[in-house]
Every structure is written in structure tokens, then in C-alpha cells.
BAMAR-791736 format. One record per residue (C-alpha): residue in three letters; x negated, z, y negated. Coordinates in steps of 0.02 Angstrom, whole numbers, plus 32768, in hexadecimal, padded with zeros to 4 digits. Example, Ala and Ser with C-alpha at 12.3 -4.5 7.8 and 13.67 -1.06 7.14 Angstrom:
2
   resn      x      z      y
    ALA   7D99   8186   80E1
    SER   7D54   8165   8035
END
This chain:
404
   resn      x      z      y
    MET   0CEC   B122   CE42
    ILE   0CA8   B084   CE91
    CYS   0D02   B01C   CF14
    ARG   0CE3   B060   CFC2
    VAL   0CC1   AFB2   D008
    CYS   0C74   AF43   CF82
    ASP   0C34   AFC1   CEFF
    GLY   0CA1   AF74   CE79
    THR   0CC1   AFE2   CDE2
    GLU   0D68   AF9D   CDA4
    LEU   0DF3   AFF8   CE00
    ASP   0EA9   AFFF   CDC8
    LEU   0F2D   B07F   CDF6
    ALA   0FA7   B034   CE73
    LEU   100F   B0C7   CEB1
    ASP   1010   B17F   CE7D
    LEU   1063   B1F2   CEFD
    GLY   1038   B292   CEA0
    MET   0FDD   B32D   CEDE
    HIS   0FDF   B348   CF9A
    PRO   0F93   B3C3   D015
    TRP   0F23   B37D   D09B
    CYS   0FAB   B33F   D10E
    ASN   0F5B   B36A   D1B6
    HIS   0F46   B421   D18A
    PHE   0FE0   B468   D1DE
    LEU   0FF2   B51B   D1A4
    SER   0FF6   B5C1   D1FE
    PRO   107A   B639   D1B8
    GLU   0FF1   B694   D157
    GLU   0FB7   B5F3   D104
    VAL   1060   B5B9   D0C3
    GLY   1055   B5A2   D007
    THR   0F98   B5B1   CFFC
    GLU   0F6A   B4FD   D026
    PRO   0F08   B49E   CF9F
    ARG   0F4C   B3FA   CF5C
    TYR   0EEE   B35C   CF2F
    PRO   0F19   B2BB   CED2
    LEU   0F62   B234   CF43
    ARG   0F49   B192   CEE4
    LEU   0F31   B0E1   CF20
    VAL   0EBF   B073   CEB6
    HIS   0E99   AFBA   CEC2
    CYS   0DEF   AF67   CEB0
    ARG   0DF0   AECF   CE3E
    ARG   0D56   AE86   CE92
    CYS   0D85   AE8A   CF4C
    GLY   0E3E   AEBB   CF4C
    LEU   0E27   AF59   CFB5
    ALA   0EAC   AFDF   CFA5
    GLN   0E5E   B08C   CFB5
    LEU   0E6E   B141   CF82
    ASP   0E13   B17B   CEE7
    HIS   0E00   B22F   CF25
    THR   0DA1   B264   CFC1
    VAL   0DC5   B303   D021
    SER   0D24   B328   D080
    LYS   0D19   B2EC   D133
    GLU   0CE5   B39A   D169
    THR   0D8A   B3DE   D127
    MET   0DF4   B356   D176
    PHE   0D9F   B334   D21C
    GLY   0D3C   B3CF   D24B
    ASP   0DD4   B407   D2AE
    HIS   0E89   B3CC   D2AD
    THR   0F25   B3C5   D319
    TYR   0F42   B30A   D331
    LEU   0F42   B2D2   D3E7
    SER   0F45   B21A   D41A
    GLY   0F85   B23F   D4C8
    VAL   1028   B294   D496
    THR   1085   B1F1   D477
    VAL   10A6   B17D   D50A
    SER   10B3   B0E4   D499
    LEU   1006   B0FD   D451
    SER   0FB8   B11A   D4FC
    ARG   100C   B07C   D53A
    HIS   0FC7   B01B   D4A6
    PHE   0F18   B05E   D4C9
    ALA   0F29   B029   D57F
    GLN   0F57   AF78   D549
    VAL   0EC2   AF6F   D4D4
    ALA   0E4B   AFAC   D55D
    GLU   0E91   AF2D   D5D9
    GLU   0E81   AEA0   D55A
    VAL   0DCE   AED0   D52E
    ASP   0DA0   AEDD   D5E5
    ALA   0DEB   AE33   D60E
    ARG   0D9A   ADDC   D57A
    PHE   0CF1   AE30   D56C
    GLY   0CD3   AE9C   D606
    ARG   0CE9   AE2E   D69D
    GLY   0C44   AE06   D6F0
    THR   0BE6   AE80   D680
    PRO   0B7D   AEFB   D6E4
    HIS   0B79   AFAE   D6A5
    LYS   0BF9   AF8B   D61C
    ALA   0BFC   B016   D59A
    VAL   0C72   B042   D50C
    LEU   0C59   B0B7   D479
    ASP   0CF6   B0FC   D425
    ILE   0CE4   B13C   D373
    GLY   0D5D   B1C6   D346
    SER   0D8E   B1D2   D3FC
    ASN   0E06   B265   D3E4
    ASP   0E43   B2AA   D48C
    GLY   0DF7   B219   D4ED
    THR   0E99   B1BC   D50E
    GLN   0E53   B110   D4E4
    LEU   0DB8   B12C   D54D
    THR   0E19   B167   D5E6
    HIS   0E63   B0B7   D5EF
    PHE   0DB4   B06C   D5E8
    GLN   0D7A   B0E4   D670
    ARG   0E07   B0A8   D6E0
    LEU   0DC1   AFF8   D6CE
    GLY   0D11   B02C   D701
    TRP   0CBF   B03D   D657
    ASP   0C37   B0BA   D62B
    VAL   0C83   B116   D596
    LEU   0C47   B183   D508
    GLY   0CAE   B1CE   D47C
    VAL   0C75   B210   D3D4
    GLU   0CF2   B28B   D388
    PRO   0CD4   B30E   D300
    SER   0D70   B378   D320
    LYS   0D45   B412   D388
    THR   0DED   B425   D3DF
    THR   0E09   B36F   D40B
    ALA   0D56   B352   D443
    ALA   0D67   B3E6   D4BA
    ILE   0E08   B39E   D501
    ALA   0DB1   B2F7   D51F
    CYS   0D20   B34A   D57A
    GLU   0D9A   B3AC   D5E6
    ARG   0DEB   B306   D616
    GLY   0D43   B2C4   D651
    VAL   0D21   B257   D5B9
    PRO   0C6D   B26E   D57C
    THR   0C78   B297   D4C3
    VAL   0BF6   B2B9   D43D
    ARG   0C3F   B334   D3C0
    GLU   0C04   B2F6   D317
    PHE   0C28   B278   D28E
    PHE   0BF0   B1C8   D2B9
    ASN   0B7C   B171   D23E
    ALA   0AD9   B10D   D23F
    GLU   0A74   B1A8   D26D
    THR   0AE7   B1D0   D2FF
    ALA   0AD5   B11F   D33F
    ARG   0A18   B12D   D334
    ARG   0A16   B1D0   D397
    LEU   0A83   B187   D421
    GLU   09F6   B10C   D449
    ARG   0A71   B09A   D4A3
    LYS   0AC5   AFF3   D48E
    PHE   0B7B   AFD8   D4BE
    ASN   0BD9   AF3D   D4F6
    VAL   0C6F   AF79   D493
    VAL   0C80   AFEF   D3FF
    ASN   0D34   B024   D3DF
    ALA   0D7F   B073   D343
    ALA   0E3A   B092   D353
    GLY   0E8F   B0D8   D2BA
    VAL   0DF0   B120   D270
    PHE   0D9B   B094   D211
    PHE   0E04   B0B6   D176
    HIS   0DD3   B16F   D17A
    LEU   0D1D   B15A   D155
    GLU   0CCA   B1BA   D0C8
    GLU   0C20   B177   D104
    LEU   0C65   B0C7   D113
    HIS   0BC5   B063   D103
    SER   0B5D   B0D7   D170
    VAL   0BE2   B0D0   D1F8
    THR   0BEF   B012   D1F1
    GLU   0B32   B005   D1FA
    GLY   0B34   B07B   D28F
    ILE   0BB2   B00B   D2E7
    ARG   0B43   AF74   D2CC
    ASN   0AAD   AFD2   D312
    ALA   0B0D   B014   D3A9
    LEU   0B53   AF6A   D3D7
    ALA   0AFC   AF03   D45B
    ASP   0AC1   AE56   D426
    ASP   0B5C   AE08   D475
    GLY   0BC8   AEA2   D459
    VAL   0C75   AEAC   D40B
    PHE   0CB6   AF25   D38A
    VAL   0D70   AF46   D3A3
    VAL   0DBA   AF88   D301
    GLN   0E6F   AFC3   D300
    PHE   0EB6   AFEA   D255
    LEU   0F59   AFFD   D1F7
    TYR   0F7B   AF57   D1A1
    MET   0F99   AF70   D0E8
    GLN   0FFF   AED2   D0DD
    SER   1079   AF20   D15A
    ILE   1078   AFC8   D100
    VAL   10AC   AF71   D05E
    GLU   112F   AF02   D0AE
    ASN   117B   AF92   D113
    LEU   1173   B012   D085
    ALA   1110   B081   D0FB
    PHE   10C2   B0E0   D06B
    ASP   10BA   B17D   D0D6
    GLN   1022   B133   D12B
    ILE   0FC6   B157   D089
    TYR   0F74   B201   D095
    HIS   0ECA   B251   D079
    GLU   0E83   B22A   D124
    HIS   0EA3   B171   D102
    LEU   0E24   B14A   D07C
    LEU   0E2F   B08C   D08D
    TYR   0EC1   B013   D0A8
    TYR   0E83   AF71   D0F1
    ASN   0EC3   AEC2   D0F5
    LEU   0E5C   AE40   D150
    ALA   0E05   AE03   D0B3
    THR   0DC9   AEB1   D085
    ILE   0D8E   AEEA   D130
    GLU   0D35   AE45   D14D
    ARG   0CD7   AE5D   D0AB
    LEU   0C9B   AF06   D0EB
    LEU   0C66   AEC1   D194
    THR   0C09   AE2F   D145
    ARG   0BA8   AEA7   D0D8
    HIS   0B64   AEF8   D178
    GLY   0B3B   AE5D   D1DD
    LEU   0BDD   AE58   D241
    SER   0C6B   ADDB   D241
    MET   0D1B   ADD9   D285
    PHE   0D3D   AD4D   D300
    ASP   0DEE   AD77   D33A
    ALA   0E81   ADE6   D30A
    TYR   0F39   ADFD   D327
    LEU   0FC4   AE67   D2E1
    ALA   1007   AEEB   D35A
    PRO   10A9   AF4E   D33E
    ILE   1059   AFF9   D35A
    HIS   106D   B06E   D2C3
    GLY   10DE   AFF0   D26D
    GLY   1059   AF68   D266
    SER   0FA1   AF76   D294
    ILE   0F18   AEF5   D29E
    ILE   0EB4   AEEF   D33F
    GLY   0E15   AE99   D306
    PHE   0D7D   AE5C   D367
    ALA   0CD4   AE4E   D311
    THR   0C22   AE2C   D346
    HIS   0B78   AE0C   D2FB
    ARG   0B86   AD8C   D270
    GLY   0B70   ACD8   D2A5
    ARG   0B96   ACF0   D35E
    LEU   0C4C   ACB7   D369
    ALA   0CBD   AC4B   D2FE
    PRO   0D65   AC8F   D2C1
    SER   0DF8   AC70   D333
    ALA   0E91   AC0B   D301
    ARG   0EFE   ACA7   D2FD
    LEU   0E84   AD03   D28B
    GLN   0E83   AC6F   D214
    SER   0F41   AC6C   D218
    LEU   0F4B   AD25   D1EB
    ARG   0ED2   AD08   D15C
    ALA   0F3D   AC79   D11A
    VAL   0FDC   ACE2   D11F
    GLU   0F85   AD71   D0C5
    TYR   0F4B   ACFA   D03D
    ALA   0FF6   ACA8   D02B
    ARG   104B   AD52   D017
    ASN   0FD1   AD88   CF8F
    SER   0FB1   AE24   CFF7
    ASN   0F13   AE59   CF9C
    ALA   0F54   AE4B   CEE9
    LEU   0F72   AEDE   CE74
    ALA   101F   AE9A   CE49
    THR   1051   AEAA   CF01
    TYR   1021   AF62   CF01
    GLN   1079   AF84   CE5C
    ASP   1119   AF3C   CEA4
    PHE   10FD   AFA8   CF3F
    ALA   10F6   B043   CECF
    ARG   119C   B017   CE7E
    ARG   11EE   AFFE   CF28
    VAL   11AA   B0A5   CF67
    ALA   11F8   B100   CED3
    SER   12A1   B0B2   CEFA
    MET   128D   B0E0   CFB1
    ARG   1278   B196   CF7F
    GLU   1320   B198   CF26
    ARG   1379   B145   CFB9
    ASN   1334   B1C3   D035
    LEU   135F   B25A   CFCB
    ASP   1410   B216   CFB8
    PHE   141D   B205   D076
    LEU   13DF   B2B6   D09A
    ASP   144B   B304   D012
    SER   14E6   B2A8   D04D
    ARG   14CE   B2EC   D0FE
    LYS   14B1   B39D   D0BD
    ARG   154E   B394   D052
    ALA   15AC   B362   D0F0
    GLY   156E   B402   D143
    LYS   14F7   B3A9   D1BA
    THR   145C   B3F9   D203
    ILE   13BF   B38F   D1F0
    PHE   1320   B39D   D258
    GLY   1284   B336   D23E
    MET   1252   B2D3   D2D8
    GLY   1196   B2E4   D2EC
    ALA   1115   B338   D27F
    PRO   109E   B2A7   D264
    VAL   101B   B2B1   D1DE
    LYS   106A   B220   D180
    GLY   110F   B27F   D17D
    ASN   10BE   B2FB   D107
    THR   109C   B272   D088
    LEU   1153   B243   D08F
    LEU   1196   B2F5   D086
    ASN   1125   B326   CFF6
    TYR   1141   B288   CF90
    PHE   11FC   B293   CFAA
    GLY   11FA   B34E   CF83
    VAL   1252   B37B   D026
    GLY   1245   B42B   D06F
    ARG   12AC   B4A7   D0D1
    GLU   1340   B496   D05D
    ARG   135E   B3EA   D0AC
    ILE   1306   B3ED   D156
    ASP   1311   B488   D1C6
    CYS   127A   B465   D235
    LEU   1206   B3DE   D279
    VAL   1214   B3BB   D333
    GLU   116D   B394   D388
    LYS   1121   B372   D432
    ASN   106F   B3A0   D405
    PRO   1050   B452   D442
    LEU   0FC3   B46C   D3C4
    ARG   1046   B46D   D338
    ARG   10B9   B4EF   D385
    GLY   10E8   B578   D308
    LEU   1092   B523   D274
    PHE   10DB   B4E6   D1D0
    SER   10CD   B43E   D179
    PRO   1055   B442   D0E5
    GLY   10A8   B43D   D03C
    SER   115D   B437   D07A
    HIS   1149   B4D4   D0E8
    ILE   11C5   B49B   D16D
    PRO   11AE   B4F8   D214
    ILE   117A   B495   D2AE
    VAL   11CF   B4B2   D356
    LEU   11A9   B462   D3FD
    GLU   122D   B3EB   D43D
    HIS   1240   B43F   D4E7
    GLU   1260   B4E7   D492
    LEU   12F3   B4AD   D428
    GLU   1392   B50F   D444
    ARG   1404   B48B   D3F9
    ALA   1400   B3DB   D3B4
    PRO   1420   B3B9   D2FC
    ASP   14A4   B346   D2B4
    VAL   141B   B2D8   D26B
    TYR   1368   B2B2   D29C
    TYR   1303   B276   D207
    VAL   127C   B218   D264
    LEU   11D0   B230   D217
    ALA   1179   B1E8   D2B1
    TRP   11D0   B142   D28F
    ASN   113F   B0DE   D2D6
    PHE   1175   B114   D385
    LYS   122C   B0E2   D36E
    ASP   123E   B08C   D417
    GLU   11FB   B122   D475
    ILE   1261   B19F   D411
    LEU   1306   B144   D42A
    ALA   12E4   B12C   D4E3
    ASN   12BF   B1E5   D4F8
    HIS   135C   B21C   D49A
    ARG   13E4   B1AE   D4E2
    ASP   144B   B249   D50C
    SER   1444   B286   D458
    LEU   1477   B1DA   D419
    GLN   150C   B1DA   D48F
    ARG   153F   B286   D44E
    GLY   1541   B241   D39C
    VAL   149D   B283   D359
    GLU   1467   B212   D2C9
    PHE   13B3   B1D2   D2C7
    HIS   137C   B19B   D21A
    PHE   12D8   B13B   D203
    PRO   1299   B145   D150
    VAL   121C   B0BB   D17A
    ASP   125A   B035   D1F2
    PRO   11E2   AFA2   D20C
    PRO   122B   AF08   D263
    GLY   11B3   AF1A   D2F5
    GLU   11FA   AFC7   D31C
    ARG   12AF   AF90   D329
    ARG   12AD   AF3F   D3D4
    ALA   12F9   AFD3   D42F
    ALA   1373   B007   D3A6
END
């Protein structure tokens, strides 16, 4: 393969997680055991330092329809509200007819916060179910994959183009980036929100590696992509959402100089050697040790006669369960809020999913797969904590510990 960003041809294996099903394909009872598996390997580009998957599951398979909903989690909606308010304050005040385009807009949660602030909004979302939900909420949504051709057909320019948690999904990476440039007004701002690979490595959050996430950006690697398409980042900061995400602000190249905080983040990334193969090789060794620690924890609780439920059925949880080799022999069920996953089974591990409000009893232990919403989970389960239910977080970034 060639590098997804720079077209380099020298790529080295960094982390091999084995064969995995597509992690967002939660299974009906009839599908259990029939799901195909694909290689889940992280490779590193010698030329630009990008970490990326070397196998692509087609976008039509992954995003034509799925069960992920942005609006289910209060923490994520609150984060989206903060981003919308910041964008409005910095780039929207005094702008007549301000318009925002959201790429991969899901159920429209991000755009509802822009609507509240008086923005003209448009979402582009390929998933049939989620696009329909957005339209029902009053969020105009084009149901298709965004790329350069989509941008051309829109025949519009936008003050802001937003991409929250989707820019690392892109099979048509260069066409999409070119489409963003073409859809952006001359003084427009591209707001790109992405999982920060430096944080993933430092926090051992390897479960955020799965087939939907084709690319794993640090600042140096995403800036190389933007530069290739006539865009440049002028500001960024690290937010705690999802265990560490960059909220970056880009515009047409040459318009704005980089901020002091962006330059500071770049310097830290360089000092920590975040884009080096050796850093990823060390990450792989630490992930293998993490697997053994977690299996020891689960087995010790089972030997003690404890019941264990998974808290949440996030897509990333399926990477963790499948790499660890955990199934129903260790975890009885996965407890979810998302009604679209009711009665389904996790791919690969085949653990049944139950809705939280339908539980008849609490377990002795919650093994928290949705660890990125730790604050919200602990706040919502104070009664269970007081009754002695144990909450175990296999991944526990420092930014998620404030409410512990």
C-alpha cells in the first residue's frame, strides 16, 4: 500500500491486533457467528510519520447504515454545544447569513447547537437511519458520502465547515479534503475534531483503533495533509472528550499565522517523539501487557463468584473485547442506552446487549467499555456505587478522572 496522506511507499508494522469483525456491525440473533473478519493492523509511514490501517473495509459497508447516535450521550452533546458557542463567538459574530456545513453529521446533534445560535445549517451523512433521525429533528441533511463531487453539487460556500470525529474515517481522503477547500468561503474556517494519536498512545487507548478509523493523526501528520490541499491550521487545543481530542481550526493557506498555543502543541509533540516508529513499537508492547492485566482482573472476579456486566456497547469496546478474547464466559451482557442496539449482540464476542432501563438487577462489577464518558457514568450511578457495585475502567486517561 501507499501512505494515505503523503503517498510514501515505506510502511512498517507498528501494532497487529489480529483478525476482527467490523466493530460497528452489531449482530441480530440470526447473524451471530456469520460475521466476516478483517486484519486490524496499524502501520507507520517512514516519510511523514502517519499511523494508519493497512486494510480498508469499504465505506459502503461501514457507513451505509449503522447504529451509532451522537445524541445519546449528554457529555458529547455538551461538548458539541461548547464547540458551537466558541465558533460562533470567534467567527460568527457580525456575519450576516452565517452558514455551517457538517460532514458526517450523524443524527444532527452538533448542528442543533449551531441552529440555536442562529446559523443556517446543512449536514451531509451517508447512514440511512441517522440521516433520517436528523431530518426528523429539523436538521437539513443530504444523505450521501461527502467528497469533492458532493461539494461541487452543493454550489454553496460556507463560513464554517465542521468535521467532528469523522476526518480519520475517510477512504476518499484527498477528495474529501479538496471538497472542504472548495466549500469553504474565502474567509471561512474548517473546524476539525479528531482523536489525538499522542493521547491514544500515552493513555493506552488502543481500543480506539478499529476499521472505521483508517488514520490516526498527530498535528504534524494532519497538517501535512491540509497543506497538500491548500489549507493550513492556525489554532488548536487539546480537549478531554474521548480521552483526548484535538479541536483544530484551519483556513485557506496564507490567511492566518499559527497561534501560540498551536506552536506549543507542536513543540510538545516533537519533544515526545510522537511520530516515531519506536514510539509505536513501545505502544504495542504496553498493549500486550495491558491485555494480561485485564484478563487477570476479570478472571479473579469470576473466581470470586462475581457477576460482570459491560457498561456501554461502544464500537471501540469491540476492539478491546476481541483483542482480549473476552466473551460471555466472562461478561454476561453489555448495558446500553442507545435504543438502536436493543436485542443485538456484539460482533466477534457475541455478548448480548440490554438497555439500561430494562435491567432487572445490577451486577457486582461493571466493566466500563464506554470509559471516555467516565464522569457522566459515575454521576449517573451514585446509588450503585453506594451499594458496593465495582466500576472498573480498563482505559483511564487522566482527563477522565476528575469526578472519580
